[in-house]
C-alpha positions as semicolon CSV with decimal commas, in nm:
position;residue;x (nm);y (nm);z (nm)
1;M;1,006;6,317;-12,736
2;L;1,203;6,637;-12,570
3;T;1,363;6,687;-12,237
4;P;1,256;7,002;-12,031
5;A;1,574;7,119;-12,056
6;F;1,577;7,067;-12,465
7;T;1,275;7,267;-12,485
8;R;1,382;7,551;-12,231
9;L;1,701;7,570;-12,400
10;A;1,563;7,569;-12,773
11;W;1,291;7,839;-12,597
12;S;1,531;8,055;-12,483
13;N;1,706;8,050;-12,813
14;L;1,420;8,139;-13,005
15;A;1,415;8,463;-12,813
16;A;1,735;8,544;-12,809
17;Q;1,759;8,496;-13,179
18;S;1,432;8,680;-13,226
19;A;1,528;8,982;-13,023
20;E;1,883;8,981;-13,255
21;Q;1,676;8,988;-13,582
22;V;1,459;9,340;-13,423
23;S;1,755;9,494;-13,354
24;L;1,948;9,438;-13,673
25;A;1,594;9,610;-13,827
26;A;1,575;9,855;-13,538
27;V;1,909;10,006;-13,505
28;P;1,934;10,166;-13,866
29;I;1,572;10,313;-13,856
30;V;1,636;10,495;-13,508
31;A;1,943;10,592;-13,634
32;V;1,824;10,770;-13,874
33;L;1,501;10,906;-13,718
34;A;1,629;10,985;-13,391
35;L;1,980;11,075;-13,452
36;G;1,953;11,211;-13,784
37;A;2,204;10,933;-13,895
38;G;2,326;10,975;-14,284
39;A;2,311;10,744;-14,529
40;A;2,712;10,669;-14,536
41;Q;2,667;10,658;-14,142
42;T;2,334;10,393;-14,131
43;G;2,545;10,178;-14,367
44;L;2,839;10,173;-14,153
45;L;2,603;10,063;-13,894
46;S;2,517;9,831;-14,047
47;A;2,792;9,687;-14,139
48;A;2,911;9,731;-13,781
49;Q;2,608;9,510;-13,671
50;T;2,668;9,250;-13,921
51;L;3,076;9,220;-13,905
52;P;3,129;8,987;-13,610
53;F;2,924;8,727;-13,770
54;L;3,111;8,714;-14,035
55;I;3,452;8,745;-13,850
56;L;3,335;8,528;-13,569
57;S;3,115;8,214;-13,688
58;I;3,369;7,951;-13,794
59;P;3,619;7,941;-13,482
60;A;3,245;8,034;-13,305
61;G;3,097;7,665;-13,478
62;L;3,458;7,485;-13,341
63;L;3,402;7,614;-13,013
64;A;3,041;7,524;-12,995
65;D;3,119;7,180;-13,098
66;R;3,411;7,101;-12,833
67;H;3,204;7,327;-12,513
68;S;2,914;7,249;-12,347
69;R;2,626;7,493;-12,578
70;R;2,423;7,594;-12,251
71;R;2,759;7,803;-12,061
72;L;2,833;7,864;-12,454
73;L;2,477;8,051;-12,538
74;V;2,514;8,210;-12,178
75;G;2,869;8,331;-12,250
76;A;2,748;8,491;-12,628
77;D;2,447;8,655;-12,469
78;L;2,690;8,843;-12,192
79;L;2,877;8,950;-12,447
80;L;2,562;9,148;-12,571
81;L;2,495;9,341;-12,263
82;P;2,730;9,605;-12,324
83;D;2,641;9,676;-12,685
84;R;2,270;9,722;-12,511
85;D;2,350;9,924;-12,286
86;E;2,535;10,155;-12,496
87;F;2,164;10,205;-12,707
88;Q;2,019;10,281;-12,382
89;R;2,288;10,527;-12,315
90;L;2,233;10,693;-12,624
91;Q;1,871;10,687;-12,610
92;R;1,899;10,862;-12,240
93;E;2,106;11,118;-12,451
94;R;1,919;11,174;-12,722
95;L;1,594;11,243;-12,487
96;R;1,748;11,496;-12,233
97;R;1,858;11,662;-12,522
98;R;1,467;11,686;-12,650
99;R;1,371;11,805;-12,348
100;R;1,612;12,098;-12,346
C-alpha cells in the first residue's frame, strides 16, 4: 500500500503534468487565434516551449537522483511562475486592445 505522502506527491505531479500538456496545446492555439501569430512565429513558440526539456532533461535527471524529489518538484513549479505571469500579462494586453 502506498503511503499518504507518496499519494499526495503523485497526485500533485499528475496535476502539474496535465497542466503542462494543456499548456503545450493551448499556447500555439492562443497565439494564432488571439494574437494573430503566423506559421513561423507559432513554430518558434512551440520550439521555445520544448527546447528547455531537450537541453535540461539529463542534467535535471542527475539532480533528481541526488536530491529530495519533493524539493525538486516545488522548485520546478516555482520556475514556471514567470512564464505563467507573462502569459497572463499578454492576455490582459490583448483584452485592453479589444476594448478600445
